[in-house]
N, C-alpha and C positions, 0 to 999 in steps of 0.2 A: 133378399137375393132371394132364388129360390134355381136349383143344383138339381139336374138331373143323370144320373148318375150311375149305370150300371153293374151289376154285380153286387159286392158290400154295399147296396145303395142306404139306405138311413144312418148306420153305422157312420162311413163315410163323407156324406153330408151333411150328419151332426159334424163331425170332428173337422170337417173342411168351414165350417163356413164358424164353429169357434178358433181355428187356425188360422182363418181371416182376420179375426176380430177380435182377436186378444194380444196376438202378435204383431209382437214394432218390426215398425221394414217396411218390407214394398208391400206388401200381404196387405198387411193396415191402408195405404195408397191405393194399392189397388180397389179397393173395400171401399174407403170413402169419396174416392170419387168416379163412381160405379163403372167401373173396368170387370169382368170379368179375367176372375184368376188365371194365375197363368197353367201353361201342363210344368212344367216345374211344379208348383202346388198344389195342385192336384195329385195326380203323378205320390206324392208325400207322403197326401194323407191319406191316400188309397192304403200306399203302405204301408204303412200308420193303425192303417183300418186292419188292414189284414194285421198285419205281427202284433193286435191285439184277438185277433178272433183266432185265433194260433193259441196264443200267455194271453192269456189274460189279466195276468195281474201286473201287469207293468202301468208305469206312474209318466203320463206322456209330462215334455220339457220339450219345452216352448226353446225353438220354430220345429228341430226337424230332429228329435231322439224319446225316445225311452228309455224308464229306469226300470230296472229288475233288484230287488232283493237291499229295497237304497247305497245302489251304486256298484254292486258288485258287478251288475253287471248292466250295459248302455247302447244299446244302439242307432246310433246314430245314423239316418235314412241319404242317402244320396242315389232319385233317380238315374240313368242314364239320360231320363230328359230333365234333367238340371246343367246337362254338359259336364266337361270332366270334373273331380272335387283340387285337379291342381295341389294336391299336399305336399306338406314337408312330411317326407316321413318318416327324417329323425327326430323330426318335435313331432307327431302327428299325436303318439298316446298320451305324451307330457304332457299336455295341453292340457288339464291340473295343475300343471303345477308340481307335483311327484314325479322324481327318478323312479321310473324301477318299480311304477307301478300299475302294468297293466300291459295284457298283450292284446293287442287286436288283430284282427279276422277280415275280410273284409267279401265283398261278390262281385268280386273283379280284379284280372292281375293288374300289377302294377303301382300297386294301395288305394287301388278307387273303387268308386261304387261305392254303400254302404255300407259304415264302419261300424260291428261291433268288437267290444275296451271290455278284456275281465280283467276285474281284479284283485279275484275271489282269489284263496290260494285252495289246495283240495281239488276232486272230483268232484265233476258235475254237472247234467245236460247242459248246451244249450236250451234256449227260448229261442235262437237262431232264428236266422231273417229267410234263411239257404242253403248258398253255395258255398263251402269257403273257392274259392283262387288266391288270395296271396296273403301271408303272415308277416304279424314286426313283434318279435321278444322283447320287449321294453324290461326286460327283465334282468333283474341279477344270476335267475336259474333254471333251470329247463323247462320245459313247457310242452306236454304231452295232447296229444290229436288224437283220442282213441271213437271206432264202431259201437261197441259199449265200455261200460266200467272195468270190465272185468280183466279183460285184455291192454296186454303194454304199449303201442300208440307209438303212435309215430309221432320222433323227439326233433323240437327245436332248439338252439342250444340260443344261449341265455345272450341278447344283445343283439340279436340277424335277424334281420328282412327277408324276408321270402316273396319276391318279387309271384313265381308263379309257385305254387304250391295245390295247383287243380288236384293232385294226386290223394291229399285225401278232401278231395270241396264235397263229398254228402257222412263224412264223420259227423258227428254228435253230441259224443263228449268230449271233453278236456279235462288235465291233468294238470297243476301249475304246482309243480314239486317245488318246494321252496330249502329241501334237503339236498337236493341236487345240481351240478352246479358245469357238468359233462355229462354232453345227453350216450355213453359212450359205457357212464358209471352203471345202470345198469342191468 
């Protein structure tokens, strides 16, 4: 099947063809039946290809995720063409079964859209998919979002969800601080 995609064409077409043939589920069924991929599948492949152009050291995890640093940061793509994520915000960051293990950053309000799960502690630059619109801190310690690694940043309390965190939307550094349990402690 030939797919004509503009922009990140070659990378996206290769990724999409692998996405359609190597992934079990609706995409494989569509390919087997000779039906074209859905808008959701195409947009997901484009988002993955664009992310790999920004941060090429990610490992693709079918059907729609990239893993960085052996799972320290995992980006799960959910373009708007795929519809509402309908996530259970209270359990979304625990989907690996390990409680208090991640902070999740979402590119839409109300915990919708693509999700970036940060499992590493300490200060790190996000490989990030774009703007941060909501945050769930599913750890037992505070989490800071920063413009650069040297600043204090905006603190998010342990165990809390923030459905509208657009005030930190463009920030690209994070610090999961395991020695602090309250935001005002710093």
